[in-house]
C-alpha positions, 0 to 999 in steps of 0.5 A: 538719063532721058527716060521716064521716071515719075510724077508723084511723091511717096511721102513727105519725109523722104524715107520711103518707109522704114528709113529707106531700108526696104520700103515698097521695093522688096527683094526676093528674100527679106531679112528675118527681122522684117516680116511686115507685109508690103502695105505695112512697110510703106505706110508712111506714104501719102495714101493718095499716091499708092505704089504697088510693091515690086514683083521679083522677076520669077522665083529665086530658083527661076532666077538661078537657072537659064530662062527658056526661049521666049515663044510667040511674037516679040515685045514690039508686037501688039498681039495678046501674047505680048502681055503675058508676064511669065515670058523671059527675054533672051535677046541682047538687043533693045526692043524697038522697030528695028529689033521688035523683040526677044529672039531665040536664045543663041550660043552665048548664055549666062549661068550662075557660078555653080552651073559652070566652071569655077569663077572668081568669087570676088570681083574687085575693081582696080584703082583706075576703074570708075567703080574703084572702092574708096577706103571709107566706102560703106558695106552697101557701096562695096557690094554695089561697086563690085557688081558694077565693076563686073557688068561694066565690060558687058554693059551693052548686053546688060542694058539690052536685057534690062530693056527686054525685060522691061518691055516684055514684063511691062508692055504698057511702059513701051509707049513712054519711050521713043519709037526707036531706042538707039539713042535712048537705050543706055540712058536710064540704065547708066543713070541708075548705075551712076546714082548707085556709085554715088550712094555714099555721097548723099549731097551729090546724089541728092543734087543729081537725082533731084534734077533728074526727078524734076526733069523727067516729069515731062514724060508723064509717068506714074509712081508705080513705074518705079517698081517695074524698073526696079524688078527689071534692074534686079533681073538684069543684074541677077542674070549677068553679075555671075561672080558678085551676085548674092543675097547680100548684094541683092539686098544692097541693090534693093536699099540703094534703088529704094533711096534713089527712087524716093529722092526722085519721087519727092523732087518731082512732087515738090516741083509739081507744086510750082511748075508744069511738067513741060511748056508749050512754045510757039516758034516765032522766028527762024533764021538760017545763019548757015546751011546747017545752023539756025537761030530759033526764037520761041514764045512759051505759053506761060512764064518760063523762069531760067538763068543765063548759061542754063539749058533745056530739053526740046521735043518737036512734033515730028519726033514724039518722046525724043528730047534733046538739050539746047542752051539758051542763046540769050539772057532772060528778056522782058518779052519772055521770048527764048532763043536757041542756036541749033546745028543740024548734024548727020542722022540728028532727028531733032536738030535736023527737024529744027533747022530744016523743017521748023517754021514760025507757027510750029509748036514745040515742047520745053522741059524745065531749065537745068545747068549750073553754068551761071554767073556768080554776081557776088564775085568780082572775078572776071569771066573767061569764056570759051565757046566752040561752034554753037557753044557760043550761044550760052556764052552770049547769054552770059555776056548779056547777063553781066551787062544787065547787072551793070557791073564792069567786070572784065569778060574775055571771050574766045570764039572757036570754029573750024573756019571763018564761015562757021563763026556764024555769030561773030557779028553779034559778038563784035557788036557787043564788044563795041558796046561794052568796053569791058568785053573782049572777043577773039575769034579762033579758027582751027582750019584755013586762013582767018582774020582772027587767031589760028589754032585750037581754042585751048592753045589760043587761051594759053597765049593770053592771061594771066587768068588767076582772077577769072572764073572760066566757062566752057561751052561746045563739043565734048572734046573741046570741053575736055581739052579746054578743062585740061588747058585751063587747069594747066594755066592755074585755074582751079577746077572749082572755078571752071564751069561747063555743062554735063559731057553726057548731055552735050553728047546727047544734044548732038543727036 
């Protein structure tokens, strides 16, 4: 979810007003027993951090009829018409330089159920759907999941319409997003749906949203942007959730979004007290290991606390507002320097800039550290580490972390690549193995001749073991993570002892 959210808190109790039932995000029609004005509903908020109440996208009648074609210039243009709030986008693309704004309405049009042939009145996700309804689900969770199951097959259209609404109704938010929206387009909307799916799992939901709320401080957004996102979310779901949308569903989404946004607002405000929104970091070292892999060392402008195995987000001066995730390639150092291993990929804006353009003296931005792929130093278990490609970077950091703590725990590293040439950091790893007798490093090559092991990384792990006394750590491409997890569980390592970074964030880091 690399998209702007907030920087401020709406209250210390996390309730969002009225225990999270309605708060400042109000639906088009409120329950009969709640007739307070918006400013009365949100009186628990700190008065120094006002948040504007949500303005529904049109009236209830408007949102039950197809919108008219949007006249005039597109949302990406900067003409005066671009700031009118009565326009309704119909384009199915995200606005941006390549798709500057809403186009004329095509033959495909969304209509309410009472305007077309009868449709099923209840969409129930199947057991294999990510939105399957647990037996213990709350009434709100049931409504949310049915809506998500309905829009999932047309998520591209829903997402495009969501951003079209956001940029047409709130053009002042467009500069907060990257100039080109191809990589950004799905993240904000998918993150909202993910949070809604977790609405009954409060602990997991809070952990997920706390990290997002803190991480998104770097976008420099304001609390009043939340109602804008909320009203456009409701507008997109109203338009496309033909069979499942109702007053009850809308009320459930209002309550869910209020809870989601409140957690993020509060976590950002708490983080604001102890850490900056971002760190400036000067490039002090740039070593090209292969034609497309560089080891980059930076010096932050102020202390940067992190743990070995974590990652951060980077923004370069050449692609403003485009952030990508990279793991730290070393444990925390006394001199405060940070290292990253970056592989330039085709059409990878940030990775290509860091590998081929960055030089000592350039200044980049760092977001806050994140990730739970860290060592439990209270455990006596060994570490089984699988690193593929530049995924060896955090594995190296973990090895250094174990060494820094002075405990002789067994550490087994399987370092995978397509060929020997791509084992760009093998010399460093072998030197570490010579220095520490508790460390074993095994290179694994999938293609071509090699002096190490041949084959796929998970297959090589199966040849060794047993691993019942080891905790597993995986870092590398998403496909390797998936196959590696399956292999490790197949040899008896339980899932709670297998750690790796988010698959979605790994995919985003490759751009």
